N, C-alpha and C positions, 0 to 999 in steps of 0.2 A: 384717647383711651377707649377700649372696647367696653360697651355697657350692656345691660340686660335688654335694653330696647333694640340695640343692634342684633343681639342674639335672637330676639323675638321676630325681627324682620326676616332673618335667615330661616327660622323654623317655619315661617309662614309658607315656605315653598313646599313643605311636605307634611306638616302636622295641622290638624284642625284647631280652631281658636280655643276651644275649651281645654285641650291638652297644653297649649302654649300658656294659658293662664295658670295652669297647675305648676308648670315649670317656673313661671315668674314668682308664684307664691312661695315655692321652695327657695328661690334666690333670696327673697326678702326675709324669710325665716333664718336662713344661713347668715345673712348680713347682720341681723339682730343678735344671733347667737355668738358670732365672732366679733361683735362690737368691741373696739379697743385693741384687738389683736392685729399685729402687723407682721409682715414677712421680713426676712433678713434684708431685703432690698429697700425696706421702708414703706412699701405700698400696703394699703389695707389688705388684710388676709383674704377677704372675700373675692379679691381679683383672681386668686388661684382657682377656687371651685368654678368661677365663671369661665375661666380659660379652659378648664377640663371639659365643661359642658360644650364649649365651642368646638373642641376637637371631636367630641362625639357627634355633634351636629354635622360636621363634615362627612361623617360616615352614615348620616341619616338614621341614627339610633332612635329608639322609641322614647316617649316622654318619661317613662319610669326610670330609664337609664340616665336621662338628663337630670331628673330630680335627684337621683342618687348621687350624681356628680356634684350637684350643688351642695348636698348635705354630707358628703363622704367623710369630712373631718369633724363633724359635729359631735359624734359619740366620743371620738378620741380626745378632742381638744376643748370641749365645753362641758357643762354640767348636764346636758340633755342626754337621756338614755334611750334605749331602743324602744321601750314601751311608749314613751312620749311621741317619738317619731311615728310609730304605728298608728297612734290615735289621730295624729295630724294628717298623715299622708298615705295611710294604708299599709297593710302588712308587707306586700311585695317590695315596696320602696324601703321599708325598715330593714327587711332581710338583706337587700342589696347593700345598704349602708353598713350593716353589721358585718357582712362578708368582706367588704373592702377594708373595714377597720381591722379585722383579724389578719388580713394579708399584710398590713403594714407592720405586723409584729415579726415578719420574717426578716432575719438579718443573716447575711452570708459573709460579709467582709472579705477576707482573703481567700476563702474556699469557694469552689463551684457549688458544692452542696454542704450545708451545715448539718443539722440534726434531722433525723427522719421525721420527727414530730412536725417540723415546719412544712414538710411535704404534705403531711396529712391535713394540716390546716388549709393549705392551698386547694387540695383536691376536695375537701369537704365544702369549702366555699363555692367552688365551681359546680359541685354536684347539686347544690341547692338551686343555683341559677348561673348558667354559663355567662350571663351578662356581667357578673361580678368581675371576672378577669378582664373584660373589655374596659370597664370603668377604671380598673386598677392600671391597665396599660396606658390609658389616656392621662391618668393622674401622674404616672411615672414620666410620661413624655413631657408634660409641662414642667415637672420638677427638673428634668434634664435641660430644658430650654432656659431655665432660670438658675443654673448652678453658679453663676458668676459671683454671687454675694457670699458664698460659703468659703470656709477655710480650705486650703489646697488638699490637706490629707482627707478631709471629708468629701471633697469633690471626687478624689480618686476612689475612695471606698464606695461611694454611690455609683460611680461609673462602672467599677468592676462588678458590682452586684447587678447592675442593669445588663451588662454584656452576658453575664453568666446565667441569669435567670430570665429577666423580662423580655429581652430580645429573642431568646430561644422559645419562650412561650408564644410570643407574637408569630414567630416562624412556624411553630407547630400548629397554630390556628390559622395560618395563611394570611395574616394581616401584614402585608409586605410594606405598605407605606409607613406604618409605625415602626416596624422592625428596622428598616433602613435608616430612619431618622434617629432611632435609639442608638444604633451602632455607630453612626457618624458622630453624634454628640458625645458618646462614651469615649470614642477614639480621640476626639478633641480634648476631653478632660484628662485622659490618661497620658496622651502624647501631644501636647499643644504645638510644639515646634514642628514635629513631623506632619501633623494635620495641616498646619498652615502652609508648609512648603509644598505638599501634594496639592492643596487647594489652588495655590498660585500656579503650579505647573499645569494643572488641569485647565484652568482658565486660559493660560497661554496656548496650550495645545489645541483647545477648541477653536481659538481664534485663527490659528494657522491652518486648521483642517476644515474650516468652514466651507471652502469652495469644493473640496473633495466630497464632503458629506452631502452637500447640495446636489452634486453631480450624480452620486450613487442613488440618492433619494429620488431624484427626477427620473433616473433610468428605471428604477423599480416601479415607480408610479405609472410611467408611460407603458411599461409592459403589461400592467394590470388593465389600464384603460384600453390598450389595443385588443386585449382578449375579452373585453366587456365585463370584467370582474370588479365588483365594488369593494374597495378597501382603501384605507388611508395609511400612508407610510410615515412613520415618525422616527426620529433619532432616539437611540437608547443610551443613556448616560450611566457610567459606572459610578458607584458611590465611593467615598474616600476610603473607608475601611476595607472594602473589597479590593481596591487598588493596592493598598498597603499590604494586605495579606498575601496577594499574589506575588508582589515584589519579594516579600520575606520568605514565603513557603516554596515558591517555584524558582527563587533566585533569578528573577527577571528584572531587567531595568525598566524604568518608567516608560521609556520610548517603546519597548517591546510590547507592553500591555496596551498603551494608547494606540499602537499601530493597528489594533483590531477595531474595525468599525461595526457598531451595533445598531440594528434597526428592528423596529416592531411594526408588524402589519396587522391592523385591526379591521375585521370584516364582519359580515352579518350572520353567517351560519357555518356549521361544521363542514358541510360539503364544499363550500367555497374555500375554506382553509386548505383542504387537500389540493384543490385545483390551483390555488395560488402557489402552493409548494412546487407543483409541476412547472409553473411559469418561471419561478425564480431559479429552478434547476436548469431550465433551458437558457436563461439569460447568463448565469454564471455557473461554472462547473462546481458541483458539490465536493467537499472534502470527505473521502471515504471514512466511514466509521464515526462521523460526527453528527449523525441525524438521530434525534430522539423524539418519540411520539408520546407526549404526555397527555394527549387527548384520549387516545385509546386506553392508556394506562396512566391515570392521574397519580400525582404524588400523594403521600399520606395526608397532607393538609388540604387536599382538594384542588391543588394547582393543576391547570390544564393549558397546554400550548404545544405547538410544533416548534422544535428547535433544529436549525440546520446551520452549518458553516460552509461558506462558499469561497472559491478562489476569485478574488476581484481582479481588476486591472493591474498587471505587473505582479500578480501573485499575492496581492494584499488580501488578508483574511477578512471576510465579512460575516458577522453573526446575525442571523435573522430569526425572529420569533414571530409566529403566525397564530393568531387567536381571534375568537369572537369578542364582541363588546362585553358580553356577560362574563366571559373568561377573564377579560381585562379587569372588570370590576372585582371578580373573585380574587385575582392575583394581588390586587391592591388592598382589598378590604377583608378577604378571607371569610371567616364566619360572620363578620359584621354585615356582609352582603345580604344575609338572610333578612335583616331588618331593613336594609336599603330597599329591597323589592317589596317587603311587607308594607313599608310606608307608602309605596305606590299602589297598594291594594291589589298587587298581582303576585301570583305564586310563580316562582321560576325554578325549574328542576335543578339547575346548578347550585343556586343559593340554598334551596331546600336540601340538596344532597350534602352541601358543606355543613349545614346545621345538624343534619342527621348524623354525619360522621363525627362531629364534635360531641353530640349527645352520646353516641355509641362509645366514643373514647372515654368520656367521663363515666359512663355506666360500667365500662370494663374496669376502670380504676376502682370504682366502688366495690365491684365484685371481688377484685383482688384484695381489697382492704378487708372485706368480710372473711375471706379465706385465710388471710395472713395471721400468723400467731401473734405478731407484734409489729410495731411501726417499722422496724428494721427489715423484717421480712417483706413488708409491703413495699418498701423502697426498692428492694431487689427486683420486684416485678415492674415497677413504674418507670424506672430511670431510662430504660431504652426508649420509651415513648416520648419522654420529655427531652432527652439529650441523645439523639441518634448519632451525633458526630463524635461522641466521646465514649470511653469505656469506664464503667463503674463496677469495681469489684470489692469484695468484703474481706476483712481480716477475720480470724476465728472469733474475735471478740465482738464482731458486728460493726466495726468502724468502716466507713466508706472511703475508698481510695479512688481518685480520678486519674485515669491514664489515657493517652491518645490511642487512636485506632492503630492496630498492629502491634501493640505493646505485648511483651512476653513476660514469663514468670520472673526473669532476671530484672526487668524494669520494675516489677512490683516489689521485689525484695529490696531493691535500692530505694524505692520511694518510701518504704517503711523505715529503714535505717541503713546507713552505709555499711555498718559492721555486719548486718544481716546479709546484705548483698555480697559482701566479700567472703563470707563463710558459708554461703548456701551450697548444698550438694544435691538437693532434690525438692520436690514439692508435691503436696496433695491438693488436687483441685476437686472440690465437692467430695472430699474424703477418698479420692482415688489417686494413686501415684501417677505423676506425669513428668515428662522431661522438662528441664529448665528452659528449653527453647520453645515451649508451647505458646502459641498466640492466644491471648486471653479474649474472652467474650464477657459482655456485661452480665451481671448477676451471679458470677461464680464466686465461691468462697475459697480462699487460698490459705494454705498453711505451709510455711517455708520450713524445711528441715535443714539444720546447720550442723557443722562439725568443727571442733576447735582448730584442727590443722588444715582445714580447707582453704583454698586460695582461688582467686579469679583466674579464668582461662582466657587466653588471647582471642580465641574463637568467639567469645561472647560479644566482642565489638561488632561482629557481623550480624548479630540478631537483635541487639537492643535498639530502641528508637528514641528513648528519652535522653536529654542532654545530661541530666543528673547521673544516670547510670553510666553513660559513656565516659564522662569526666572522672567518676569515681573508679571505674575499671582501669582507666589509663593511669591514674595516680597509684592505684594498688599494684599494677604490673610494674610500674617504674620502681616503686619501693621494693617489690619482690625481686626484681632483677638486681637492684642494688645490694640487697641482703645476700642473695645467692652469689653475686660476683665477689663480695667480700669473703665469703666462705671458701669459694673456689680459689681466689687469689691467695688466701692463707695456705691452702693445701699445696698450691704450686710453688709458692715462695719457700715453704719449709722443705719441700722436696728438693729444690735447687740448693738451699743452704745445707742440706744434709751431705752434699758432696764435699762441703768444706768442714764437715764434722761439727756443725752448729745448727741452731734453729732460731726462729724469730723470738721465742721466749727466752732463749739463753743469751741473746745479744744485749749488750748494755744500751742504754737510751741514747748515748751520744751519736753513734753511727747512724741510727735511724733519723734523729733530728737533723743531722748534717745532710742526709739524702733528701729529706723533705724540703729543706731550705734550698738545696741545689736545684730541685725540680719544681719549686714554687707550688708545693702541695700543702693543703691545710693540715692534714693529720694522717695517721697510719691507715685509717679507713679509706681515705681517698687513694692512697698508694695501692692497697689491696684490691680496691674496685677496678683500678686501671689494669692491674695484672689479670684479674678474673675476666675482664671484658676483652682482653687480648691487645690492648693498646700499649702495654709494656711487656717485655719478655722477662720471665721470672729469673732465668739464669743470669741475665745482664744485671738485674737489680741485686741479686744475691752477691755477685762479684763486686759490685760497687759498695755494698754494705760491708763486706769483708775488707775492702780497701780502706774505708773510713775507720774500721775497727783498729787496723794496724797503722794507720796514718798514710796519707797519700804519697809520702816520700819513701815509704817502705814497701817492698814487694809483698803482695798478698800471697798466702800459701796457695800452692797449686791444688786445684780440685782433684780429689781422689778419683781415679779411673775405675769407679765401681758402678755397677748397675743397681739403681734403686728399685724398690718394688713398684709395679705399675699402679696407676691411679684406678681405684675401684669405681665402677659405675653400675647403677641399677635401673636406669631408665626413668627414674622419678626425681632427678636432681632439680628440674625446673627449667628456667629460661636461659641459663648460661652453659648448659650442655645440650647440644642439638645433634640429631642424627641425620647424616648426609642423605639427600634424596637421590644422589647419583648411584649409590650402591646398596642402600637400604640394609644396614647391618642388623643382624639378629643375635640375641644371646646364644653363645656357642660359636659364633664366628670369631676368628682372630681379628682384633680391631686395633686401630691407631688413632690417636687424637691429634687434631691440628688446631692450634690457637689462632682464631680468626678475629681480627680487630673489630671491636664493637659487638661481637656475637658470643664470645667465650670459646669453649672447646667444641669443635665439630667432629663427630665420631664417624670414621670411615672403616670399611673392611680393609684388611691388610693387603688384599690383592686389588684394591680399587685403582684404576688407571689414573685417576686424578691426583693420586698421591705422588706420581712421578714428578709433577710440576712443583709440589710442595716440599720435596726432599731437599731442595736447594737451600732451605732455611731450617736446618735441623733443630735449632733452639726452640722452634715453635711446634715440634712434634713430640708427642708423649706416648709412652707405652700405657695401654689401658687393659683392664681385665674386667670380666663380668662378675658381679656380686652373686652369691648364692641365693640371695633374697630378692627375687624379681617378681613383681605382681603387676606387670604391664603387658599390653598387647602391642605388637610392632607391625607396621605395614610391610608387605613384601609383594612385588609384582611378579606374576607368572605369565608365560606365553604357551598356549596349548594349540597343537594342530589336531583337529578333530574332523570326523566325518559329519557332514551336514545331515541333520535329522530333526524331526519334530519333537518338541519337549526337551531339547538339549539343555536349555538354561535351567529349567526346573530340576532336571536330573543332577546337574552339577551343583546347584544350590542345596539340594537335599543331601548329597554326599558330604559337602563341605560343612553343612550345619551339624550333621551327625558326627563329624570329626571335631566338634567343639571349636569351630573357627567362624569368623564373620567375613562376608564379602563386602568390601568397601566400594568396589567399582567393578563393572564388567562391561566389556565392549566386544562385539562380534563383527568380524569382517569376512565376507564371503570371497574366497579365492576363485572358486569355480563352482559348478553345480554339485560337486562331490565334497570339496574340502573347504573348511572354515578355520579362521584363526581367532581364538578366544583370548582376549587380554583380561587377566584377573588381577585385582589387588586384594589380598587377603590380610586379615589381622590375626596374627599367630603369636604364641607365647615365646617360642625359641626355635632353634634350628632342628631339634628333634621333632617338635610338633609339626614343622613344615615337612620334614622327611616322611612322617606318617601320612600326611595328607597326600603328598605326591605319590606314595605307594598305592594308596587307595585309588587315585585317579588313573594310575597306570593299569589297574586291574579292569578298567572299563575297556571293552573290546574296540570301541570306536574312537578312543583317545590314542593319538600317536605320540609325537615328540612333545616333551614338557621341558621348558627352559625357565630357569630363574633369571630374571632380567637384572642387568647391572650396567651402569653407564650408558 
């Protein structure tokens, strides 16, 4: 069992004896204050603050941080108050303990961010002393190491909170050793079986790859020695959560991820880093586009290193990181490296720079807080700094919504409520109208505009990134298609029954029930859906219904040889009436409908060449006519032969825009030095609108032949 004497021996390596005695005095005070209290595991409670102090000792934190670690639960769990601690151990230690105590009040449970007030508490504690968050991270790390005694649901809640908040704060401050362990312990608590399987697979893979790793490592080391460069080559291991995320997000197998060999080269100075880079690039060919210089341009948390990926023997990828010893310490300890070098009584520019960046970050947060009208507005400014990998946007009421990078307005609408997503038609971002496909950025305030009759669009599936939005859109489209198919099926069946001088409403229930039983259909809706989607022919169904009405043994009346009125279309029927891409029909064109299995009615121009193949099945062809109430634009492709000249595209675009049409696509192909072929796809209202545009185009002196494309 680890004791205070063991800790004192470790501290002797970098702290003077009088400071070690103060740390021991804080331990004995905490031991007395927590007397009789035990952890869930049954151990005396004081073992926890002792373990937290030991974690800080690994980072060479100062004696006041270690004392605060010993006392961090005294205010929370005992009768001792802040004033008493201040009298005993001084104001700085009491402030640290008070700051850590306040941080323990933050609870996030199932959300990445709870209330804005909790952010303010965290920032205020850090603003008083940045060491507060380091002590808190060490406290959380030991809690994660000892989760075993807790109930499963509490384990998962703490693990989620750790991943969503504390691991990200550790990353923001560059404390990589704590971040990695927090992530792996959280992964183990949230997904114990997955964690265990990956852990066993990693152990097995490392055993099998040992010879290859040693060979590459020796090859790199020999190249450095031959060039007289000082540097040590070590293998770099991926941690469990990193492997799992790559398998999940990049859809890669475990073998694909483990096929990448990772190495780290630690050297003495920056100049040698770049010289080593040249050596490894001479030894193995670099992969184009995979070099990153974080020495010249450090990451936001102060991380510095050279990253390169190489083609190893047989094309095996090798990832190499090159950095100095100080950069290695910074990568592992982040802002804590400031105290590591301070403990050695030396100032180091990297550590000092890290500490200065952290102070500047917190100072910036405080300035934002002063300028913010309330805590919600403050959060709007701070979330990008704390959570750079996610997007946080606001509802008009100030609620925070978390979305992944690349999320759109549609993703946001569905994250608020499925019904809002299904009925959204527009959006205001920071009070300005914006398209539904707009990619969101953190800090924006969104107001979704809905309409009762609005419906999801199939094209939305191409822009959304969240699983919730995608599944909700697919469900809504399926329901929408079903509803529209029922309506179309009813129209088609009644049209077919009209030739027998009856209708679906006039038929008795018997024939319909007999038909449903014969075809193993659940109800009338299923029958109408199959007709609307084109899997059954309305005329055949109508004939069978009439047969059942008069009895199978009696001849059904002959259909009247009369032409029924055509089906009216307006272009806004939805998913069961589609417009053929081969001939691009426009309102005003004579059109014919073809019933296509699974699609519904496909509308063709009457002169479309593809109809020649379809006329062999006349039962699937329908006369159509255009409604007088059309409020849609229709695409139509044109081919223009024009004289090549400067400003051609701008001139065409201006003319078409003035004619109240939109250009959906434009391509230009040069035939020779004088002649060009322009392919245009325009969105127009009808045939008359198109004729007016073509007339204007013909008036241009350099425009020759104009052709409306078909088939």
